[in-house]
N, C-alpha and C positions, 0 to 999 in steps of 0.2 A: 504494499500499500504506500502510495506517495504521501509525504507530509503535506499539510494544507498549503504551505508557502510554495510548493512545487506544482500546484494545480494550475492548469492553463486558464487563460481568459478568452480563448477562442470561442466564438458563438457556435453552440451545438444545435441551435434551432430555437426560434421564439425568444431569443435573448438569454437563454440558459448557457452557462459556462460550467466547466468542471468545478470551479471554486464555489459558484452559487449553489450547485447541486449538493456539494459537500456541506455548505452552511445550512441548507435546507434540512438535510437529513440529521445533521448534528443538533439542530434546534428542536427537533420533534421530541415529544414525550416518548418513553420507551414503548408504550402500547401503540401509539400511532406509527412508530418506526417499525414495529412488528407487522402491523396491517400493511403498510407500504411494501415491506419486504415480501409479504405473502402475495400481493398483487404482482410483483415482479416475478416471483416463482411461478405464478399461474399464467405468465405470458401477457400480463397487462389487463386481463379480463377475468372477472369472477363475479358471481351473483352476490347480492347483498346477503341473501339467506345462507349461501355457502360460506361467506366470510364469518357470519354469526356462528354457524355450526363449527367451523374450524377452530375459532378462538374460545368457544365455550368449553372445549376439552383440551386446549393447547397445553402441553406440559411445561413450557417455559414462560408463557405470557397468557395465562388464562384470563379471559375477559368476559364478564357476563354479557348476554345478548343486549341488555339495555344500555351498555356502555359503548358499543361499537360505533354508534352514531356520533358520539362525542369524540372518539378517536379520529373519525373521518373529518369532522368539523375542525379539529385542531390542525390537521394537515392544511386545510384552506387558510386558517389564520396565520400559520407560519409562512405559507407561500406569499400572502399579502405583505408580510413584514420583510421577508428575505428575497423573494423571487423578483424577476423582472416585471416591470409595470405592464399591464395590459395583456398578459398571457392567459390562456385558458387554464382552468384548475387542473392540477395534476391528477386528481381523482374526480371522476365525474360519474354520478349515479344516473344510470339510464334505466328507466322503468321498463 
């Protein structure tokens, strides 16, 4: 893993850089970081119900079904604070 000071400032798309992505992930609460990691593991797509089921019994980051929404909301809050202005949300709920 590269130390943060060695991360690039090249635009990866929509204004995101390696450094901004690092700051985004580092700023997340552990539960939200686990949810984001699960989405990456699932190839970027997972149903809300699947995420709730996965974390209800997760051995390292158990999260009650009622708290998953808060984890997802915290990702949006961190993105507003750390991410580039005017970008789409990293996590989007599609009914």
